[in-house]
C-alpha positions as CSV (number, residue, x, y, z in Angstrom):
1,M,-48.0,61.1,-45.1
2,I,-44.8,62.8,-44.2
3,W,-45.0,61.7,-40.6
4,L,-45.6,58.1,-41.7
5,R,-42.5,58.2,-43.8
6,R,-40.5,59.6,-41.0
7,L,-41.8,56.9,-38.7
8,I,-40.8,54.2,-41.1
9,I,-37.3,55.6,-41.4
10,A,-36.8,56.2,-37.6
11,F,-38.1,52.8,-36.5
12,P,-35.1,50.8,-37.7
13,L,-32.6,53.4,-36.3
14,V,-34.4,53.2,-32.9
15,L,-34.4,49.5,-32.9
16,L,-30.8,49.6,-33.9
17,G,-29.9,51.8,-31.0
18,F,-31.6,49.6,-28.6
19,F,-29.8,46.7,-29.7
20,G,-26.5,48.6,-29.5
21,I,-27.3,49.6,-25.8
22,A,-28.3,46.1,-25.0
23,F,-25.1,44.7,-26.5
24,F,-23.0,47.4,-24.9
25,S,-24.7,46.7,-21.5
26,V,-23.9,43.0,-21.7
27,R,-20.4,43.4,-22.6
28,V,-19.8,46.0,-19.9
29,T,-21.9,44.3,-17.1
30,P,-21.8,40.5,-17.4
31,P,-24.7,38.5,-15.6
32,K,-23.8,38.0,-12.0
33,K,-23.0,34.4,-11.0
34,L,-25.1,33.5,-7.9
35,N,-23.1,32.6,-4.8
36,Q,-24.5,29.0,-4.6
37,L,-23.6,25.4,-4.8
38,T,-25.6,23.1,-7.0
39,I,-25.4,19.4,-6.5
40,G,-26.9,16.8,-8.8
41,S,-28.5,13.6,-7.6
42,I,-30.1,10.7,-9.8
43,G,-32.4,9.8,-6.9
44,E,-35.0,12.2,-5.2
45,A,-34.9,12.6,-1.5
46,K,-37.6,11.0,0.5
47,I,-37.3,11.5,4.1
48,L,-35.3,14.5,5.5
49,N,-35.2,13.2,9.0
50,P,-31.9,11.7,10.5
51,I,-33.4,8.9,12.5
52,L,-35.6,7.7,9.6
53,Y,-33.9,8.1,6.3
54,T,-32.6,5.1,4.3
55,T,-31.1,6.5,1.0
56,G,-28.0,8.2,-0.2
57,A,-30.0,11.1,-1.6
58,D,-31.5,11.6,1.8
59,A,-28.1,11.7,3.4
60,E,-26.7,14.3,1.2
61,I,-29.1,16.9,2.3
62,I,-29.4,15.7,6.0
63,E,-25.7,16.1,6.4
64,L,-26.0,19.9,5.6
65,V,-29.2,20.5,7.7
66,F,-28.6,18.4,10.9
67,R,-25.6,18.0,13.2
68,G,-24.7,15.2,15.8
69,L,-22.7,15.3,19.0
70,V,-19.5,14.2,17.4
71,K,-18.0,13.7,13.8
72,Y,-15.3,12.2,11.9
73,D,-12.3,14.6,10.8
74,E,-10.4,14.1,7.6
75,D,-8.2,11.6,9.2
76,L,-11.1,9.5,10.6
77,N,-10.5,10.8,14.1
78,T,-13.6,11.4,16.3
79,V,-13.8,15.1,17.0
80,A,-16.4,17.5,18.8
81,D,-19.6,18.7,17.0
82,L,-22.4,19.6,19.1
83,A,-20.6,18.3,22.2
84,E,-17.6,20.2,22.9
85,R,-15.9,17.4,24.9
86,W,-16.8,14.0,26.5
87,T,-15.3,11.4,28.7
88,I,-15.8,7.4,28.4
89,S,-15.4,5.5,31.6
90,Q,-16.9,2.2,33.0
91,N,-18.3,0.8,36.1
92,S,-18.1,-2.9,36.5
93,L,-19.6,-5.3,39.0
94,L,-18.2,-8.8,40.3
95,F,-21.0,-11.0,41.9
96,F,-20.3,-13.3,44.8
97,A,-22.4,-15.9,46.6
98,T,-21.7,-14.1,50.1
99,P,-20.4,-10.9,51.3
100,A,-17.5,-12.8,52.9
101,Q,-16.3,-14.0,49.4
102,A,-16.8,-10.5,48.1
103,A,-14.6,-8.9,51.0
104,D,-12.0,-11.5,50.3
105,A,-11.9,-10.7,46.5
106,L,-11.7,-7.0,47.3
107,R,-8.6,-7.5,49.6
108,V,-6.9,-9.4,46.7
109,I,-7.7,-6.7,44.3
110,Q,-6.6,-3.9,46.7
111,G,-3.4,-5.8,47.3
112,N,-2.4,-5.7,43.7
113,R,-2.5,-1.9,43.3
114,E,0.6,-2.0,41.2
115,R,-1.5,-3.6,38.4
116,W,-4.3,-1.0,38.6
117,A,-2.7,1.1,35.9
118,N,-2.7,-1.9,33.5
119,W,-6.2,-2.5,34.3
120,N,-7.3,1.1,34.0
121,L,-8.8,0.5,37.4
122,A,-9.3,3.9,39.3
123,D,-11.2,2.6,42.4
124,A,-12.8,-0.5,43.9
125,G,-15.3,-1.1,46.7
126,Q,-17.8,-3.5,48.3
127,D,-21.6,-3.4,48.5
128,G,-22.7,-6.6,50.2
129,P,-22.0,-9.6,47.8
130,R,-20.9,-7.4,45.1
131,V,-17.5,-5.7,44.3
132,G,-17.7,-2.5,42.2
133,L,-15.0,-1.4,40.0
134,A,-14.5,2.0,38.6
135,L,-12.4,2.0,35.3
136,S,-11.0,5.1,33.5
137,K,-11.6,3.4,30.1
138,A,-14.3,1.1,28.8
139,G,-13.7,-2.6,27.6
140,T,-13.0,-6.0,28.8
141,S,-9.3,-6.2,28.4
142,Y,-8.6,-6.1,32.2
143,Q,-10.9,-9.1,33.0
144,E,-8.6,-12.2,32.2
145,S,-5.9,-10.8,34.4
146,L,-8.0,-9.8,37.2
147,L,-10.2,-12.7,37.3
148,S,-7.2,-15.1,37.5
149,L,-6.2,-13.5,40.9
150,I,-9.7,-14.1,42.5
151,E,-10.6,-17.4,41.0
152,K,-10.6,-18.9,44.5
153,Q,-13.4,-16.6,45.6
154,Q,-15.6,-17.9,42.9
155,P,-17.2,-14.9,41.3
156,L,-20.7,-15.7,39.8
157,P,-21.5,-15.4,36.3
158,V,-24.0,-12.7,35.3
159,S,-26.7,-13.4,32.5
160,F,-29.2,-11.6,30.6
161,V,-32.4,-13.6,30.7
162,R,-34.7,-12.7,27.8
163,I,-38.4,-12.9,28.0
164,G,-40.1,-12.8,24.7
165,I,-43.9,-12.1,24.4
166,A,-45.7,-13.8,21.7
167,K,-47.4,-11.5,19.0
168,N,-50.9,-10.4,20.1
169,A,-50.6,-12.6,23.2
170,K,-53.8,-12.1,25.3
171,I,-55.3,-13.2,28.7
172,G,-59.0,-13.1,28.2
173,T,-59.4,-9.7,26.2
174,N,-56.4,-8.1,27.7
175,L,-53.3,-7.7,25.5
176,V,-50.1,-8.9,27.2
177,T,-46.9,-6.9,26.6
178,S,-43.6,-6.6,28.3
179,A,-44.8,-3.8,30.5
180,T,-47.8,-5.8,31.7
181,F,-46.0,-9.1,32.2
182,W,-43.0,-7.7,34.2
183,P,-45.0,-6.7,37.3
184,V,-46.5,-10.3,37.3
185,L,-43.1,-11.9,37.2
186,Q,-41.6,-9.5,39.6
187,A,-44.3,-10.4,42.2
188,E,-43.5,-14.0,41.8
189,I,-39.7,-13.5,42.1
190,G,-40.4,-11.6,45.3
191,K,-41.9,-14.5,47.0
192,T,-38.5,-16.2,46.9
193,P,-35.9,-14.2,48.7
194,S,-33.0,-16.2,47.2
195,L,-34.1,-15.4,43.8
196,A,-34.8,-11.6,44.5
197,A,-31.4,-11.3,45.9
198,R,-29.8,-12.5,42.6
199,L,-32.0,-10.3,40.4
200,H,-29.9,-7.3,39.7
201,S,-32.1,-5.2,37.3
202,H,-34.4,-5.5,34.3
203,F,-34.8,-3.7,31.0
204,I,-37.8,-3.2,28.9
205,N,-36.5,-3.6,25.3
206,T,-39.5,-3.5,23.2
207,S,-43.4,-4.2,23.8
208,A,-42.6,-7.8,23.0
209,E,-39.4,-8.3,24.8
210,F,-37.5,-7.6,28.1
211,D,-34.4,-8.8,29.9
212,L,-33.5,-9.7,33.4
213,V,-30.0,-9.3,34.7
214,V,-29.4,-12.3,37.0
215,A,-26.3,-13.3,39.0
216,G,-25.4,-16.9,39.3
217,D,-27.5,-19.8,38.3
218,T,-30.5,-18.9,36.0
219,T,-32.5,-22.2,36.0
220,E,-35.1,-21.1,38.6
221,F,-35.6,-17.7,36.8
222,V,-36.2,-19.4,33.4
223,A,-38.5,-22.1,34.9
224,L,-40.4,-19.4,36.8
225,A,-40.9,-17.2,33.8
226,N,-41.9,-20.1,31.4
227,R,-44.4,-21.4,34.0
228,L,-46.1,-18.1,34.0
229,L,-45.9,-18.0,30.1
230,K,-47.1,-21.3,29.4
231,A,-50.4,-22.3,27.7
232,E,-53.3,-22.9,29.9
233,A,-56.7,-24.2,29.0
234,G,-58.5,-21.9,26.6
235,R,-55.4,-19.8,25.5
236,E,-52.1,-20.2,23.7
237,S,-48.6,-19.7,25.3
238,L,-47.8,-16.1,26.0
239,G,-44.2,-16.4,25.0
240,Q,-41.0,-17.9,26.0
241,C,-38.0,-17.3,28.3
242,A,-34.3,-18.2,27.8
243,V,-30.8,-17.0,28.6
244,A,-29.5,-14.7,25.9
245,E,-26.0,-14.0,27.0
246,T,-23.7,-14.9,30.0
247,F,-20.7,-12.8,31.1
248,P,-18.0,-13.2,34.0
249,V,-18.4,-9.6,34.9
250,L,-21.3,-6.9,34.4
251,N,-19.4,-4.2,32.6
252,E,-21.3,-1.0,32.0
253,P,-19.6,1.8,30.1
254,E,-20.8,5.4,30.2
255,I,-20.2,8.4,28.1
256,V,-20.6,11.9,29.7
257,F,-21.1,14.5,27.0
258,Q,-20.7,18.3,27.8
259,L,-22.8,20.0,25.1
260,R,-21.8,23.1,23.3
261,R,-23.5,26.3,24.5
262,G,-24.9,29.0,22.3
263,V,-26.2,26.5,19.6
264,R,-29.6,27.3,18.3
265,W,-32.2,25.4,16.1
266,H,-32.9,27.1,12.7
267,D,-36.1,28.6,14.2
268,G,-34.0,30.3,17.0
269,K,-34.7,28.0,19.9
270,P,-31.8,26.9,22.1
271,F,-30.2,23.4,21.5
272,S,-30.0,21.5,24.9
273,A,-29.6,18.2,26.5
274,R,-33.5,17.7,26.3
275,D,-33.1,17.5,22.5
276,V,-30.5,14.6,22.8
277,D,-32.9,12.8,25.2
278,F,-35.8,13.2,22.9
279,T,-33.8,12.0,20.0
280,Y,-32.9,8.8,21.7
281,R,-36.3,8.2,22.8
282,A,-37.7,8.7,19.4
283,I,-35.2,6.2,17.9
284,M,-36.2,3.6,20.6
285,N,-40.0,4.3,20.1
286,E,-41.5,1.4,18.0
287,A,-44.2,3.8,16.7
288,Y,-41.4,5.6,14.6
289,A,-39.7,2.4,13.4
290,S,-36.2,4.0,13.1
291,P,-33.7,1.8,11.1
292,R,-31.0,3.1,13.4
293,R,-32.4,1.4,16.6
294,A,-29.8,-1.2,16.7
295,D,-27.2,1.3,17.4
296,Y,-28.8,2.3,20.7
297,E,-30.3,-0.9,21.9
298,L,-27.5,-1.5,24.4
299,V,-28.1,2.0,26.2
300,R,-29.3,1.1,29.7
301,E,-30.3,4.8,30.7
302,L,-29.8,8.3,29.5
303,Q,-29.6,10.9,32.2
304,L,-29.7,14.7,32.1
305,P,-27.8,16.1,35.0
306,D,-28.3,19.7,33.7
307,A,-29.3,21.4,30.4
308,H,-25.7,21.0,28.8
309,T,-24.8,17.5,30.1
310,V,-25.8,14.1,28.9
311,R,-24.8,10.8,30.6
312,V,-25.3,7.6,28.7
313,V,-24.8,4.3,30.5
314,Y,-24.6,1.2,28.4
315,R,-25.6,-2.4,29.6
316,K,-22.3,-3.9,28.2
317,P,-19.3,-2.7,26.3
318,Y,-20.2,-1.4,22.8
319,A,-17.2,-0.3,20.7
320,P,-19.0,2.1,18.3
321,C,-20.9,3.8,21.0
322,L,-19.2,7.2,20.7
323,M,-19.8,7.4,16.8
324,S,-23.3,6.3,17.2
325,W,-23.8,9.9,18.6
326,S,-22.8,11.4,15.3
327,M,-26.5,10.9,14.5
328,G,-28.3,14.1,13.7
329,M,-30.2,15.5,16.6
330,L,-34.0,16.3,16.6
331,P,-35.8,19.4,17.9
332,Q,-37.7,18.3,21.1
333,H,-39.7,21.5,21.0
334,I,-41.2,20.8,17.7
335,L,-41.6,16.9,17.6
336,D,-42.5,15.8,21.1
337,G,-45.9,14.5,21.3
338,Q,-46.5,14.4,17.8
339,A,-47.6,11.2,15.9
340,S,-45.5,9.7,13.0
341,Q,-48.1,10.9,10.7
342,W,-47.6,14.4,11.8
343,W,-43.8,13.9,11.3
344,A,-44.3,12.8,7.8
345,K,-46.6,15.7,6.9
346,N,-44.8,18.5,8.8
347,F,-41.3,17.8,9.4
348,N,-39.8,15.1,7.3
349,R,-40.2,17.3,4.1
350,S,-39.5,20.7,5.8
351,P,-37.0,19.9,8.5
352,V,-35.6,22.2,11.2
353,G,-31.9,21.3,12.3
354,T,-28.7,22.9,13.8
355,G,-26.7,22.6,10.6
356,P,-24.9,25.3,8.5
357,Y,-27.9,25.4,6.1
358,K,-31.7,25.8,6.6
359,F,-34.4,24.0,4.6
360,D,-36.1,26.4,2.3
361,K,-38.0,24.6,-0.5
362,W,-38.8,21.3,-1.9
363,L,-40.3,21.0,-5.5
364,S,-41.0,17.2,-6.1
365,N,-38.9,15.5,-8.7
366,Q,-37.0,18.8,-9.3
367,Y,-35.1,20.1,-6.4
368,V,-34.5,20.7,-2.8
369,R,-33.1,24.2,-1.9
370,L,-31.3,25.1,1.3
371,R,-30.3,28.6,2.3
372,R,-27.4,29.7,4.5
373,N,-27.8,29.6,8.3
374,D,-26.4,33.1,9.4
375,D,-26.6,31.9,12.9
376,Y,-24.6,28.7,12.6
377,W,-22.5,28.2,15.8
378,E,-19.2,27.8,14.0
379,G,-19.7,31.0,11.9
380,K,-21.6,32.0,8.8
381,P,-20.9,29.6,5.8
382,H,-19.7,31.5,2.8
383,I,-22.1,30.0,0.0
384,E,-25.5,31.5,0.4
385,Q,-27.7,28.8,-1.2
386,V,-27.3,25.1,-1.8
387,T,-29.6,23.3,-4.4
388,V,-29.8,19.7,-4.9
389,R,-31.3,18.9,-8.3
390,V,-32.9,15.8,-9.2
391,I,-31.3,14.7,-12.5
392,P,-32.8,11.3,-13.3
393,D,-29.9,9.6,-15.5
394,M,-26.1,9.5,-15.5
395,V,-25.8,11.0,-19.0
396,S,-27.8,14.1,-18.1
397,L,-26.0,14.4,-14.8
398,R,-22.6,14.5,-16.5
399,L,-23.8,16.9,-19.2
400,S,-25.2,19.2,-16.3
401,F,-21.7,19.2,-14.7
402,E,-19.9,19.9,-18.1
403,T,-22.1,22.9,-18.9
404,G,-21.9,24.1,-15.4
405,E,-25.3,23.5,-14.2
406,V,-23.9,21.2,-11.4
407,D,-20.9,22.0,-9.5
408,Y,-19.2,18.7,-8.9
409,W,-19.7,15.2,-10.2
410,G,-18.9,11.6,-9.2
411,V,-17.0,10.6,-12.3
412,E,-18.2,7.4,-14.0
413,P,-15.6,4.8,-14.5
414,H,-15.6,5.1,-18.4
415,A,-15.1,8.8,-18.1
416,N,-12.3,8.7,-15.5
417,K,-9.2,9.0,-17.9
418,K,-10.8,12.0,-19.7
419,F,-11.4,14.0,-16.7
420,Q,-8.0,13.0,-15.2
421,D,-6.1,14.4,-18.2
422,H,-8.5,17.5,-18.8
423,P,-6.7,20.8,-17.6
424,R,-10.1,22.3,-16.7
425,Y,-10.9,19.8,-13.9
426,E,-9.4,18.7,-10.7
427,V,-10.1,15.0,-9.9
428,F,-10.0,13.3,-6.6
429,S,-9.8,9.5,-6.3
430,R,-9.6,6.9,-3.5
431,I,-10.7,3.3,-2.8
432,A,-14.3,3.7,-1.5
433,P,-15.6,2.3,1.7
434,S,-18.3,0.5,-0.3
435,Y,-19.0,-2.5,-2.7
436,S,-21.5,-3.7,-5.1
437,Y,-23.2,-7.0,-4.8
438,V,-26.0,-9.3,-6.0
439,G,-28.2,-10.1,-2.9
440,W,-30.0,-13.4,-2.8
441,N,-33.2,-13.6,-0.8
442,L,-32.4,-16.6,1.5
443,K,-36.1,-17.0,2.0
444,R,-36.5,-18.2,-1.5
445,P,-35.9,-22.0,-1.6
446,M,-33.6,-21.9,-4.6
447,F,-31.0,-20.0,-2.6
448,Q,-31.0,-21.7,0.6
449,D,-28.3,-24.2,-0.2
450,V,-24.8,-22.7,0.3
451,K,-23.5,-25.0,-2.7
452,V,-25.9,-23.2,-4.9
453,R,-24.8,-19.9,-3.7
454,R,-21.1,-20.7,-4.1
455,A,-22.0,-22.1,-7.6
456,L,-23.4,-18.8,-8.6
457,A,-20.3,-17.1,-7.5
458,H,-18.1,-19.3,-9.6
459,A,-20.6,-18.9,-12.5
460,V,-20.4,-15.0,-12.7
461,N,-17.2,-13.4,-14.3
462,V,-16.6,-10.7,-11.8
463,P,-13.2,-9.7,-13.3
464,Q,-14.9,-9.2,-16.5
465,I,-17.5,-6.8,-14.6
466,I,-14.7,-4.9,-13.2
467,E,-12.7,-4.6,-16.5
468,Y,-15.8,-3.8,-18.8
469,V,-18.4,-2.1,-16.5
470,L,-16.1,-0.3,-14.0
471,Y,-13.3,0.1,-16.7
472,G,-10.7,-1.3,-14.2
473,Q,-11.5,1.3,-11.6
474,G,-12.1,-1.1,-8.8
475,V,-11.0,-4.5,-7.1
476,Q,-12.9,-7.7,-6.5
477,S,-14.7,-7.7,-3.3
478,T,-14.1,-10.7,-0.8
479,G,-16.8,-10.0,1.6
480,P,-18.4,-7.4,3.9
481,F,-15.3,-5.4,4.8
482,P,-13.5,-3.4,2.0
483,P,-9.8,-4.4,1.7
484,Q,-8.3,-1.0,2.7
485,M,-9.9,-1.4,6.3
486,W,-7.6,-2.4,9.0
487,F,-10.4,-4.9,10.2
488,A,-10.6,-6.7,6.7
489,N,-9.3,-10.2,6.6
490,P,-6.5,-10.1,4.0
491,N,-6.4,-13.9,3.8
492,V,-9.7,-14.3,2.2
493,K,-9.2,-14.7,-1.5
494,P,-11.9,-14.0,-4.3
495,I,-13.9,-17.0,-5.6
496,E,-12.4,-17.6,-9.0
497,Y,-14.5,-17.6,-12.2
498,D,-15.0,-21.4,-12.9
499,P,-18.1,-22.4,-14.9
500,A,-17.2,-26.0,-14.7
501,K,-17.0,-25.8,-10.9
502,A,-20.4,-24.0,-10.9
503,K,-21.9,-26.9,-12.7
504,A,-20.4,-29.6,-10.5
505,L,-21.7,-27.8,-7.4
506,L,-25.2,-27.3,-8.9
507,A,-25.3,-31.0,-9.7
508,E,-24.3,-31.8,-6.1
509,A,-27.2,-29.6,-5.0
510,G,-29.7,-31.6,-7.1
511,W,-29.9,-29.2,-10.1
512,K,-29.9,-31.2,-13.4
513,P,-30.5,-30.2,-17.0
514,G,-34.1,-30.5,-18.0
515,P,-35.6,-31.2,-21.5
516,N,-35.6,-27.6,-22.4
517,G,-32.1,-27.0,-21.3
518,L,-32.9,-25.2,-18.1
519,L,-31.6,-26.7,-14.7
520,Q,-34.5,-28.1,-12.7
521,K,-34.9,-29.8,-9.4
522,D,-37.9,-31.8,-8.2
523,G,-39.6,-30.8,-11.5
524,K,-39.1,-27.1,-10.8
525,P,-37.0,-25.0,-13.2
526,F,-34.1,-22.8,-12.1
527,K,-35.5,-19.3,-12.7
528,F,-35.8,-16.1,-10.8
529,T,-36.2,-12.4,-11.1
530,L,-33.2,-10.0,-10.7
531,I,-34.1,-6.5,-9.9
532,T,-32.3,-3.3,-9.7
533,N,-32.9,0.5,-10.0
534,H,-33.2,3.1,-12.7
535,P,-31.2,5.1,-13.6
536,N,-28.0,3.4,-12.3
537,E,-26.5,2.3,-15.6
538,I,-23.7,0.4,-13.8
539,R,-26.1,-1.7,-12.0
540,K,-28.1,-2.4,-15.1
541,D,-24.9,-3.6,-17.0
542,I,-24.1,-5.8,-14.0
543,A,-27.6,-7.4,-14.1
544,T,-27.2,-8.1,-17.9
545,L,-23.9,-9.7,-17.5
546,V,-25.1,-11.8,-14.5
547,Q,-28.1,-12.8,-16.7
548,N,-25.9,-13.8,-19.6
549,D,-23.3,-15.8,-17.4
550,L,-26.2,-17.8,-15.7
551,K,-27.9,-18.5,-18.9
552,K,-24.8,-20.4,-20.1
553,L,-25.5,-22.8,-17.1
554,G,-29.1,-23.3,-17.8
555,I,-30.4,-20.7,-15.3
556,E,-33.1,-18.3,-16.5
557,V,-32.9,-14.8,-15.1
558,D,-35.7,-12.2,-15.7
559,V,-34.1,-8.7,-15.2
560,Q,-36.5,-5.9,-14.0
561,I,-35.6,-2.3,-13.7
562,Y,-37.6,-0.1,-11.3
563,E,-37.7,3.6,-10.4
564,W,-35.7,4.1,-7.2
565,A,-38.5,4.8,-4.8
566,V,-40.6,1.8,-6.1
567,F,-37.4,-0.4,-6.0
568,I,-36.8,0.5,-2.4
569,D,-40.3,0.7,-0.9
570,T,-41.9,-2.1,-2.8
571,Y,-39.2,-4.7,-2.9
572,I,-36.2,-4.2,-0.8
573,N,-37.6,-2.7,2.3
574,K,-40.3,-5.4,2.3
575,H,-37.7,-8.2,1.6
576,D,-40.0,-9.1,-1.2
577,F,-37.7,-10.0,-4.1
578,D,-35.8,-13.1,-5.5
579,A,-32.4,-11.3,-6.1
580,C,-31.2,-7.8,-6.4
581,V,-28.2,-5.7,-7.6
582,L,-27.4,-3.1,-5.0
583,G,-24.3,-1.7,-3.0
584,W,-23.4,-0.7,0.5
585,N,-21.8,2.8,1.1
586,L,-20.3,1.7,4.5
587,G,-19.0,3.9,7.3
588,Y,-15.4,3.6,8.8
589,D,-16.1,1.4,11.8
590,Y,-16.4,-2.4,11.8
591,D,-19.9,-2.8,13.4
592,Q,-22.1,-4.3,10.7
593,Y,-24.7,-5.7,13.2
594,Q,-27.6,-4.1,11.2
595,L,-26.5,-5.7,8.0
596,W,-25.8,-9.4,9.1
597,H,-27.3,-10.1,12.5
598,S,-30.3,-12.5,12.4
599,S,-32.4,-10.1,14.5
600,Q,-32.1,-7.5,11.8
601,A,-33.9,-9.6,9.1
602,Q,-37.4,-8.3,9.5
603,P,-39.0,-6.1,6.9
604,G,-37.9,-2.6,7.1
605,M,-34.6,-3.6,8.5
606,L,-31.3,-3.7,6.7
607,N,-30.6,-7.5,6.6
608,H,-32.8,-7.7,3.6
609,S,-31.2,-11.1,2.4
610,S,-32.5,-12.6,5.6
611,Y,-29.0,-14.0,6.5
612,A,-28.9,-16.2,9.7
613,N,-25.7,-17.7,11.1
614,K,-25.5,-18.2,14.8
615,E,-21.8,-18.0,14.9
616,V,-21.7,-14.8,12.9
617,D,-24.5,-13.4,15.2
618,R,-22.0,-14.3,18.3
619,L,-19.0,-12.8,16.6
620,L,-21.0,-9.6,15.7
621,E,-22.0,-9.2,19.2
622,L,-18.4,-9.8,20.4
623,A,-16.9,-7.4,17.9
624,R,-19.2,-4.5,18.7
625,S,-18.6,-4.9,22.5
626,E,-14.8,-4.9,22.1
627,F,-12.8,-1.8,22.6
628,D,-9.4,-3.6,22.2
629,E,-8.4,-3.1,18.5
630,E,-6.4,-6.3,18.3
631,R,-9.2,-8.4,19.6
632,A,-11.9,-6.6,17.5
633,K,-9.8,-7.3,14.4
634,Q,-9.7,-11.1,15.2
635,Y,-13.5,-11.3,15.5
636,C,-14.0,-9.2,12.3
637,H,-11.5,-11.5,10.4
638,E,-13.8,-14.5,11.3
639,I,-16.9,-12.6,10.3
640,H,-15.3,-11.8,7.1
641,R,-14.3,-15.3,6.2
642,I,-17.5,-17.0,7.3
643,I,-19.9,-14.5,5.6
644,Y,-17.8,-14.9,2.3
645,E,-17.9,-18.6,2.5
646,D,-21.7,-18.6,3.1
647,Q,-22.2,-16.2,0.0
648,P,-25.4,-14.5,1.2
649,Y,-24.4,-12.1,-1.5
650,L,-22.5,-12.5,-4.7
651,F,-19.8,-10.0,-3.5
652,L,-18.7,-8.1,-6.8
653,A,-16.5,-5.1,-6.7
654,V,-15.1,-2.4,-4.3
655,P,-15.0,0.6,-6.6
656,K,-12.6,3.6,-6.8
657,A,-14.5,6.7,-5.6
658,T,-13.6,9.6,-8.0
659,G,-15.2,13.1,-7.9
660,T,-14.3,16.1,-9.9
661,I,-14.9,19.9,-9.7
662,R,-14.0,22.8,-12.1
663,R,-10.4,23.9,-11.3
664,G,-10.2,26.9,-9.3
665,E,-14.0,27.5,-8.9
666,F,-14.0,26.6,-5.1
667,R,-11.7,27.0,-2.2
668,V,-12.0,26.2,1.4
669,K,-12.0,28.7,4.3
670,R,-12.8,26.8,7.5
671,P,-12.6,27.6,11.3
672,D,-9.6,26.2,13.0
673,G,-11.5,25.7,16.3
674,K,-9.3,28.4,17.9
675,G,-11.0,31.7,16.6
676,D,-9.1,32.0,13.4
677,W,-9.5,30.5,9.8
678,I,-7.6,28.0,7.7
679,E,-7.8,28.8,3.9
680,E,-6.7,26.2,1.5
681,P,-7.6,24.5,-1.9
682,V,-10.3,21.8,-2.1
683,R,-8.2,18.6,-1.6
684,G,-8.8,14.9,-1.3
685,T,-8.8,13.3,2.2
686,K,-9.4,9.8,3.7
687,V,-13.1,10.6,3.9
688,G,-13.2,12.3,0.3
689,F,-13.0,15.8,-1.1
690,L,-16.3,16.9,0.3
691,V,-15.2,16.8,3.9
692,Y,-15.1,20.6,4.1
693,Q,-18.1,21.3,1.9
694,D,-19.7,23.4,4.5
695,W,-16.9,26.0,4.1
696,W,-16.4,26.1,0.3
697,Y,-16.4,29.5,-1.2
698,R,-16.2,30.9,-4.8
699,P,-13.0,33.0,-4.9
700,Q,-14.6,35.2,-7.8
701,L,-17.6,36.1,-5.5
702,T,-16.2,36.0,-2.0
703,P,-13.7,39.0,-0.8
């Protein structure tokens, strides 16, 4: 029994000693903080593929994994990325009825060499009835002056004649496509030498559409194509042909990229021009249905002179052409020959890029983890691991930041002052290149009358939304371009909150109070469903205030909140909704073709309100083809004015973008491009405080 008594006495002493040792160890050796960056996201990523993604949650990860040929720097200048340099030039063609007229025009042009510098003209030559111009810069600013000198020679206009093949068009049992119809048309054109002489080239756009480039009168071409397409006994018409665009000169800009050598994919394979070519072809392949296709539709051809040179020729001037190549490149050696289903299973959730971080692990509804790319061409990043955590609501996201589980946070408007005044945090704020809106589905009859849409704009108290939902952290939006952009129209003023005017406009549109107090027209009540996404509390609050304001006018609004993936996949991408509360986080250029052009209103495309205005279409096409900033500004001002007058959206607010990090937790050590390093604190820039996120480091962990 003595041994038992000794054991009873000794056990507490041993236990006490154990706790003492443990306590001492903890005090002397604190837990090591991981050299990682943790990002919180309220939405889960869906597709980690730079040509297919559609959400901000995707973009946050893609920007770390993939790289494009160029990028923006902190001052919004275009700088090198996977391409170390490039040149932009232009070849232009003037067409004439005879070689003699072309020769006369060339003599006039050569006789005015003192003006070549103003035209950016480097050379000029003749090829039969054509005069070719080599310009050192792209654009059309030279045209007016040069054409005025040769008007006596009567240069011919050049047109894009567009042939559209009807869906599922057949001759017998054979399906008719652009590729099968073109040889038939080409053979018929060849029977008439005068027609063949004026056909310059052709482009297969899609399986259902192709263009002819025609000099001079297009009447015979259109008539011939429509004759071949017309309905015959036993079958429907195969399609239709019409002139799409006409220009005084055929201007074909080109970019020549010299790619950086020594860049490798995350699996160790070398990056080359073949990858650029493959990325372009994948975007244009209808089977992959890339929402970025509109950025590349004007490419005439892409050539690979060698493994590190890419030459891109455009059909006509396209001002955003250079920045379109900031698109993340895809690995040809992995994806070429694989179907879209294979991509979805084997690549879109486990991507391989050339960026500073490699994909590591994706645990659905929890996190995506990336690890450092030690072979990154600019040098090894300092942070070893990046984890993007899915945190499904804003309250939890804020708490995760305050407790140190997340390393930075986009401050909600109501919390802005607290964080601005707190010594523990650094806060960065700027007017964002974005806006919130209520999008009306213009396919719904109730929203097709512009008077109704303008009435709804008068009916909703937008200043109240900015004051109480955004806590004053924003300004009222006046249309598609945020006010700080140089191309925004400063003369467009916000539609004022005026319920009486709203009632008058609704009455003009035929909406009168019914027996139950609801507005009605032709016996149908004015009611619709307004949808938005969980867990965005700001959008939910906006939806509630819109619902309340419209109820005062006799409009019944049913607010429905959906989880993000359901919201996007089931309703927005399919354009199957009445109205939605959403926002656009825009880039820094003025090309909004994808958002507003009528050709982009198909399901899966970004014009999800199905807006169509022929004048806006024309101006969008002009703006995106204009390299001269002053002319581009004029086009954009008109686009801004017309869209705001049409009110396809109820434009709400341009917010302040405010982000915060814990003071002193991160610094920046980034390459200067000359073999040395620049070390500095994290700071705000024109593109935000995350511009150098690839090169953040923790001072307490990095020597």
